[in-house]
C-alpha positions as YAML, in Angstrom:
chain: A
units: angstrom
residues:
- id: 1
  name: LEU
  ca: [134.60, -90.39, -88.08]
- id: 2
  name: LYS
  ca: [136.63, -89.44, -91.14]
- id: 3
  name: GLY
  ca: [139.64, -87.93, -89.45]
- id: 4
  name: SER
  ca: [141.77, -87.70, -92.57]
- id: 5
  name: LYS
  ca: [139.12, -85.40, -94.09]
- id: 6
  name: GLY
  ca: [138.86, -83.27, -90.94]
- id: 7
  name: ILE
  ca: [135.95, -83.23, -88.49]
- id: 8
  name: ASP
  ca: [133.32, -80.69, -87.44]
- id: 9
  name: VAL
  ca: [133.99, -80.58, -83.70]
- id: 10
  name: GLU
  ca: [130.92, -78.46, -82.95]
- id: 11
  name: ALA
  ca: [128.54, -80.73, -84.86]
- id: 12
  name: VAL
  ca: [129.97, -83.99, -83.50]
- id: 13
  name: SER
  ca: [130.11, -82.80, -79.90]
- id: 14
  name: GLY
  ca: [126.60, -81.37, -80.30]
- id: 15
  name: HIS
  ca: [125.22, -84.76, -81.29]
- id: 16
  name: ILE
  ca: [127.02, -86.42, -78.38]
- id: 17
  name: ARG
  ca: [125.45, -83.92, -75.97]
- id: 18
  name: VAL
  ca: [121.97, -84.46, -77.43]
- id: 19
  name: ALA
  ca: [122.47, -88.21, -77.10]
- id: 20
  name: ALA
  ca: [123.43, -87.65, -73.44]
- id: 21
  name: ALA
  ca: [126.32, -90.06, -73.88]
- id: 22
  name: ASP
  ca: [128.32, -91.10, -70.83]
- id: 23
  name: ILE
  ca: [131.07, -92.87, -72.77]
- id: 24
  name: VAL
  ca: [132.02, -92.42, -76.43]
- id: 25
  name: LEU
  ca: [134.00, -94.88, -78.57]
- id: 26
  name: LEU
  ca: [135.45, -93.46, -81.79]
- id: 27
  name: GLN
  ca: [137.17, -94.93, -84.83]
- id: 28
  name: GLU
  ca: [139.18, -93.15, -87.55]
- id: 29
  name: VAL
  ca: [140.04, -90.11, -85.48]
- id: 30
  name: GLN
  ca: [143.27, -88.15, -85.11]
- id: 31
  name: ARG
  ca: [144.75, -87.33, -81.74]
- id: 32
  name: HIS
  ca: [144.14, -83.58, -81.83]
- id: 33
  name: GLN
  ca: [140.56, -84.18, -82.99]
- id: 34
  name: ALA
  ca: [139.82, -86.48, -80.05]
- id: 35
  name: ARG
  ca: [141.33, -83.92, -77.69]
- id: 36
  name: ALA
  ca: [139.22, -81.12, -79.19]
- id: 37
  name: LEU
  ca: [136.05, -83.19, -78.81]
- id: 38
  name: ALA
  ca: [136.87, -84.02, -75.20]
- id: 39
  name: ARG
  ca: [137.41, -80.33, -74.42]
- id: 40
  name: ALA
  ca: [134.17, -79.33, -76.16]
- id: 41
  name: LEU
  ca: [132.33, -81.90, -74.04]
- id: 42
  name: ASP
  ca: [134.13, -80.95, -70.82]
- id: 43
  name: ALA
  ca: [134.81, -84.67, -70.52]
- id: 44
  name: ARG
  ca: [136.13, -86.35, -67.39]
- id: 45
  name: SER
  ca: [138.70, -88.31, -69.40]
- id: 46
  name: HIS
  ca: [139.88, -89.05, -72.90]
- id: 47
  name: ARG
  ca: [142.50, -91.35, -74.36]
- id: 48
  name: TRP
  ca: [143.63, -91.66, -77.97]
- id: 49
  name: HIS
  ca: [145.33, -94.80, -79.29]
- id: 50
  name: PHE
  ca: [147.59, -95.01, -82.35]
- id: 51
  name: LYS
  ca: [146.44, -97.26, -85.18]
- id: 52
  name: HIS
  ca: [148.57, -96.28, -88.20]
- id: 53
  name: TRP
  ca: [150.36, -93.35, -89.78]
- id: 54
  name: PRO
  ca: [149.55, -92.83, -93.48]
- id: 55
  name: LEU
  ca: [152.46, -90.28, -93.72]
- id: 56
  name: ASN
  ca: [150.49, -87.80, -95.86]
- id: 57
  name: THR
  ca: [148.50, -86.65, -92.83]
- id: 58
  name: TRP
  ca: [148.49, -86.99, -89.04]
- id: 59
  name: PRO
  ca: [148.35, -90.50, -87.53]
- id: 60
  name: GLU
  ca: [144.96, -92.15, -87.38]
- id: 61
  name: GLY
  ca: [143.67, -93.92, -84.32]
- id: 62
  name: MET
  ca: [140.81, -94.74, -82.02]
- id: 63
  name: ALA
  ca: [139.63, -92.95, -78.90]
- id: 64
  name: VAL
  ca: [137.64, -93.41, -75.72]
- id: 65
  name: ILE
  ca: [136.04, -90.31, -74.21]
- id: 66
  name: GLY
  ca: [134.66, -90.56, -70.69]
- id: 67
  name: VAL
  ca: [132.12, -87.74, -70.73]
- id: 68
  name: THR
  ca: [130.53, -88.25, -67.30]
- id: 69
  name: HIS
  ca: [132.84, -90.94, -65.87]
- id: 70
  name: ALA
  ca: [136.62, -91.22, -66.05]
- id: 71
  name: VAL
  ca: [137.59, -94.28, -68.08]
- id: 72
  name: ALA
  ca: [141.03, -95.88, -68.36]
- id: 73
  name: SER
  ca: [141.95, -97.61, -71.64]
- id: 74
  name: THR
  ca: [144.77, -99.56, -73.30]
- id: 75
  name: ALA
  ca: [145.35, -100.87, -76.82]
- id: 76
  name: ARG
  ca: [147.06, -103.74, -78.60]
- id: 77
  name: ALA
  ca: [147.48, -104.73, -82.24]
- id: 78
  name: LEU
  ca: [145.11, -107.31, -83.71]
- id: 79
  name: SER
  ca: [146.75, -107.57, -87.14]
- id: 80
  name: SER
  ca: [149.80, -106.20, -89.02]
- id: 81
  name: PRO
  ca: [151.45, -105.22, -85.72]
- id: 82
  name: TRP
  ca: [154.79, -104.32, -87.32]
- id: 83
  name: LYS
  ca: [153.33, -102.17, -90.12]
- id: 84
  name: PRO
  ca: [152.56, -98.84, -88.42]
- id: 85
  name: TRP
  ca: [152.26, -97.10, -91.82]
- id: 86
  name: SER
  ca: [149.63, -99.52, -93.18]
- id: 87
  name: TRP
  ca: [145.89, -98.77, -93.12]
- id: 88
  name: ARG
  ca: [145.40, -102.54, -92.78]
- id: 89
  name: ARG
  ca: [146.85, -102.46, -89.27]
- id: 90
  name: ARG
  ca: [144.05, -103.05, -86.74]
- id: 91
  name: ILE
  ca: [143.99, -102.52, -82.99]
- id: 92
  name: LEU
  ca: [141.78, -103.48, -80.05]
- id: 93
  name: VAL
  ca: [141.09, -100.75, -77.50]
- id: 94
  name: SER
  ca: [140.09, -102.03, -74.05]
- id: 95
  name: ALA
  ca: [138.47, -99.55, -71.66]
- id: 96
  name: ARG
  ca: [137.45, -100.25, -68.07]
- id: 97
  name: LEU
  ca: [134.82, -98.51, -65.99]
- id: 98
  name: PRO
  ca: [134.96, -99.45, -62.28]
- id: 99
  name: LEU
  ca: [131.64, -100.51, -60.77]
- id: 100
  name: PRO
  ca: [131.19, -99.41, -57.14]
- id: 101
  name: SER
  ca: [129.36, -102.61, -56.23]
- id: 102
  name: ASP
  ca: [132.24, -104.80, -57.46]
- id: 103
  name: PRO
  ca: [135.53, -102.92, -58.02]
- id: 104
  name: ALA
  ca: [137.33, -106.14, -58.88]
- id: 105
  name: HIS
  ca: [135.15, -106.72, -61.96]
- id: 106
  name: PRO
  ca: [134.79, -103.47, -63.93]
- id: 107
  name: LEU
  ca: [132.68, -103.00, -67.03]
- id: 108
  name: LEU
  ca: [134.93, -103.84, -70.00]
- id: 109
  name: LEU
  ca: [134.30, -101.86, -73.20]
- id: 110
  name: LEU
  ca: [136.05, -103.09, -76.35]
- id: 111
  name: ASN
  ca: [136.37, -100.59, -79.20]
- id: 112
  name: LEU
  ca: [136.89, -102.25, -82.60]
- id: 113
  name: HIS
  ca: [137.42, -101.50, -86.27]
- id: 114
  name: LEU
  ca: [137.94, -104.87, -87.91]
- id: 115
  name: SER
  ca: [139.56, -105.61, -91.28]
- id: 116
  name: PRO
  ca: [137.56, -104.86, -94.44]
- id: 117
  name: HIS
  ca: [135.23, -107.13, -96.40]
- id: 118
  name: SER
  ca: [137.96, -108.44, -98.70]
- id: 119
  name: ALA
  ca: [139.97, -109.80, -95.74]
- id: 120
  name: GLU
  ca: [137.50, -112.32, -94.34]
- id: 121
  name: GLU
  ca: [140.12, -114.70, -92.93]
- id: 122
  name: VAL
  ca: [141.96, -111.87, -91.19]
- id: 123
  name: ARG
  ca: [138.69, -110.53, -89.78]
- id: 124
  name: ARG
  ca: [137.79, -113.96, -88.44]
- id: 125
  name: ALA
  ca: [141.19, -114.25, -86.72]
- id: 126
  name: GLU
  ca: [140.78, -110.76, -85.24]
- id: 127
  name: THR
  ca: [137.39, -111.78, -83.85]
- id: 128
  name: VAL
  ca: [138.88, -114.89, -82.22]
- id: 129
  name: SER
  ca: [141.50, -112.68, -80.55]
- id: 130
  name: VAL
  ca: [138.82, -110.27, -79.32]
- id: 131
  name: LEU
  ca: [136.76, -113.11, -77.89]
- id: 132
  name: ARG
  ca: [139.77, -114.39, -75.96]
- id: 133
  name: THR
  ca: [139.79, -111.02, -74.22]
- id: 134
  name: VAL
  ca: [136.04, -111.32, -73.57]
- id: 135
  name: ALA
  ca: [136.46, -114.82, -72.14]
- id: 136
  name: GLY
  ca: [139.28, -113.66, -69.88]
- id: 137
  name: HIS
  ca: [137.13, -110.99, -68.21]
- id: 138
  name: ALA
  ca: [134.88, -112.02, -65.31]
- id: 139
  name: GLY
  ca: [132.71, -108.88, -65.35]
- id: 140
  name: PRO
  ca: [130.20, -107.41, -67.82]
- id: 141
  name: VAL
  ca: [131.38, -106.65, -71.37]
- id: 142
  name: VAL
  ca: [130.35, -104.31, -74.19]
- id: 143
  name: VAL
  ca: [131.83, -104.74, -77.68]
- id: 144
  name: ALA
  ca: [131.26, -101.88, -80.11]
- id: 145
  name: GLY
  ca: [132.52, -100.45, -83.37]
- id: 146
  name: ASP
  ca: [132.81, -100.92, -87.12]
- id: 147
  name: LEU
  ca: [132.91, -104.69, -87.60]
- id: 148
  name: ASN
  ca: [133.01, -104.44, -91.41]
- id: 149
  name: GLU
  ca: [130.49, -107.26, -91.74]
- id: 150
  name: ALA
  ca: [126.82, -107.32, -92.70]
- id: 151
  name: PRO
  ca: [124.32, -108.78, -90.20]
- id: 152
  name: ASP
  ca: [124.21, -112.14, -92.00]
- id: 153
  name: GLY
  ca: [127.99, -112.64, -91.79]
- id: 154
  name: PRO
  ca: [129.59, -115.46, -89.77]
- id: 155
  name: LEU
  ca: [131.29, -113.09, -87.33]
- id: 156
  name: HIS
  ca: [127.97, -112.49, -85.58]
- id: 157
  name: GLY
  ca: [127.59, -116.17, -84.85]
- id: 158
  name: GLN
  ca: [130.99, -116.10, -83.14]
- id: 159
  name: LEU
  ca: [129.90, -113.18, -80.95]
- id: 160
  name: GLU
  ca: [126.56, -114.76, -80.06]
- id: 161
  name: ALA
  ca: [128.24, -118.06, -79.18]
- id: 162
  name: ALA
  ca: [130.38, -116.09, -76.73]
- id: 163
  name: GLY
  ca: [127.24, -114.85, -74.94]
- id: 164
  name: LEU
  ca: [127.09, -111.40, -76.54]
- id: 165
  name: ARG
  ca: [123.81, -109.86, -77.76]
- id: 166
  name: ASP
  ca: [123.31, -107.40, -80.61]
- id: 167
  name: ALA
  ca: [121.82, -104.29, -78.96]
- id: 168
  name: TRP
  ca: [119.91, -103.34, -82.11]
- id: 169
  name: LEU
  ca: [118.10, -106.67, -82.17]
- id: 170
  name: VAL
  ca: [117.33, -106.90, -78.45]
- id: 171
  name: ARG
  ca: [116.28, -103.26, -77.87]
- id: 172
  name: PRO
  ca: [112.83, -103.07, -76.25]
- id: 173
  name: ASP
  ca: [111.05, -101.75, -79.38]
- id: 174
  name: ALA
  ca: [112.77, -104.05, -81.89]
- id: 175
  name: ALA
  ca: [109.60, -106.08, -82.55]
- id: 176
  name: GLU
  ca: [107.56, -102.96, -83.41]
- id: 177
  name: ASP
  ca: [110.36, -101.28, -85.37]
- id: 178
  name: PRO
  ca: [111.65, -103.37, -88.29]
- id: 179
  name: TYR
  ca: [114.17, -100.75, -89.50]
- id: 180
  name: PRO
  ca: [117.35, -102.68, -90.47]
- id: 181
  name: GLY
  ca: [119.71, -100.17, -88.83]
- id: 182
  name: TYR
  ca: [121.77, -99.16, -91.88]
- id: 183
  name: THR
  ca: [124.85, -97.20, -90.83]
- id: 184
  name: ASN
  ca: [127.13, -96.93, -93.87]
- id: 185
  name: TRP
  ca: [127.11, -95.57, -97.41]
- id: 186
  name: ARG
  ca: [128.75, -97.55, -100.19]
- id: 187
  name: GLY
  ca: [130.39, -95.07, -102.52]
- id: 188
  name: TRP
  ca: [130.02, -92.26, -99.97]
- id: 189
  name: THR
  ca: [130.39, -88.63, -100.98]
- id: 190
  name: PRO
  ca: [130.22, -85.93, -98.27]
- id: 191
  name: GLY
  ca: [126.75, -84.44, -97.95]
- id: 192
  name: THR
  ca: [125.01, -87.11, -100.03]
- id: 193
  name: THR
  ca: [121.22, -87.14, -99.89]
- id: 194
  name: ARG
  ca: [121.07, -90.90, -100.50]
- id: 195
  name: PRO
  ca: [120.15, -93.07, -97.51]
- id: 196
  name: PRO
  ca: [122.80, -95.47, -96.16]
- id: 197
  name: THR
  ca: [122.77, -98.93, -97.71]
- id: 198
  name: THR
  ca: [124.33, -101.38, -95.26]
- id: 199
  name: ARG
  ca: [124.84, -102.09, -91.58]
- id: 200
  name: LEU
  ca: [128.44, -102.34, -90.40]
- id: 201
  name: ASP
  ca: [128.39, -100.70, -86.95]
- id: 202
  name: TYR
  ca: [127.24, -102.57, -83.86]
- id: 203
  name: VAL
  ca: [127.02, -102.61, -80.08]
- id: 204
  name: TYR
  ca: [127.07, -106.03, -78.41]
- id: 205
  name: ALA
  ca: [126.43, -106.57, -74.69]
- id: 206
  name: SER
  ca: [127.01, -109.50, -72.35]
- id: 207
  name: ASP
  ca: [124.85, -110.80, -69.52]
- id: 208
  name: GLY
  ca: [124.71, -108.30, -66.69]
- id: 209
  name: VAL
  ca: [124.17, -105.43, -69.15]
- id: 210
  name: GLU
  ca: [120.52, -104.66, -69.94]
- id: 211
  name: VAL
  ca: [119.93, -102.97, -73.29]
- id: 212
  name: THR
  ca: [117.30, -100.28, -72.71]
- id: 213
  name: SER
  ca: [117.53, -98.59, -76.12]
- id: 214
  name: ALA
  ca: [119.45, -98.44, -79.39]
- id: 215
  name: SER
  ca: [119.14, -95.68, -81.95]
- id: 216
  name: LEU
  ca: [120.79, -93.94, -84.89]
- id: 217
  name: PRO
  ca: [119.91, -91.09, -87.25]
- id: 218
  name: ARG
  ca: [117.50, -92.26, -89.96]
- id: 219
  name: PRO
  ca: [116.43, -91.03, -93.38]
- id: 220
  name: GLY
  ca: [113.47, -88.73, -92.90]
- id: 221
  name: ASP
  ca: [114.60, -87.53, -89.48]
- id: 222
  name: GLU
  ca: [114.99, -83.78, -89.10]
- id: 223
  name: GLY
  ca: [118.64, -82.88, -89.71]
- id: 224
  name: PHE
  ca: [119.54, -86.31, -91.09]
- id: 225
  name: GLU
  ca: [121.35, -84.78, -94.07]
- id: 226
  name: GLU
  ca: [123.91, -83.19, -91.76]
- id: 227
  name: PHE
  ca: [125.24, -86.60, -90.75]
- id: 228
  name: SER
  ca: [126.16, -87.61, -94.29]
- id: 229
  name: GLY
  ca: [128.54, -84.66, -94.32]
- id: 230
  name: LEU
  ca: [130.29, -85.67, -91.10]
- id: 231
  name: SER
  ca: [131.30, -89.24, -91.96]
- id: 232
  name: ASP
  ca: [130.56, -92.26, -94.15]
- id: 233
  name: HIS
  ca: [129.24, -93.96, -90.99]
- id: 234
  name: LEU
  ca: [126.29, -92.99, -88.81]
- id: 235
  name: PRO
  ca: [126.70, -92.84, -85.02]
- id: 236
  name: VAL
  ca: [125.08, -95.63, -83.02]
- id: 237
  name: THR
  ca: [123.78, -94.85, -79.53]
- id: 238
  name: ALA
  ca: [122.96, -97.63, -77.06]
- id: 239
  name: GLY
  ca: [121.29, -97.23, -73.68]
- id: 240
  name: LEU
  ca: [122.81, -99.75, -71.28]
- id: 241
  name: ASP
  ca: [121.49, -100.29, -67.76]
- id: 242
  name: MET
  ca: [124.08, -101.42, -65.24]
- id: 243
  name: ALA
  ca: [121.66, -101.51, -62.31]
- id: 244
  name: GLU
  ca: [122.47, -105.13, -61.43]
- id: 245
  name: SER
  ca: [126.16, -104.37, -61.21]
- id: 246
  name: TRP
  ca: [125.81, -100.77, -60.10]
- id: 247
  name: PRO
  ca: [122.88, -100.37, -57.63]
- id: 248
  name: GLN
  ca: [123.54, -96.65, -57.26]
- id: 249
  name: GLY
  ca: [122.29, -96.21, -60.85]
...
């Protein structure tokens, strides 16, 4: 989102309802905004995590909203841990959804917003730290968020080597649908009519998580223009089937 600019709670929650989302991972959101979204969705749980405080507005952070299932989450710093005022401070939010078939190995969801393009070395170190968390979890894993790297960047090779798959590339209709999945405007202005120009936002899934769909608003879709007024990033929706780990569906 673009919490420092304010958010349209009705529009954002409306999209989440249309997407029939069970769990929502948000970046760049303020605490009261996450709470308002959770209330609008009548969510089972929500948790906001502090990222940094720019001082000229409310603190910015990341959030996990459990719309249909209660989800517990924690956070830790990935970089600039002792600079709570700095926008360069980055955190990793870890959320866990218990699976009835195997309570000891819950689904782990990692919510990320990695360092920007100019900080390649820092971003690489953050990725290594994230993958240590992935390696230390015996159950299924989903990694999602703004990775601040184009699809041809080296970070994706690190994720793939760890056994994670890009949901956009492995979705069932990927072969018939060559759309590159652009999610971000360079030089964004609210309400722009230009299409997005790059892909920065991803969902990655481990073995044990079947990707059944992946979608995002696209130029030409009815109502697409509304999204460019909500944020400089488009929302990514992934359908993930946990049937192997969760026989009850």
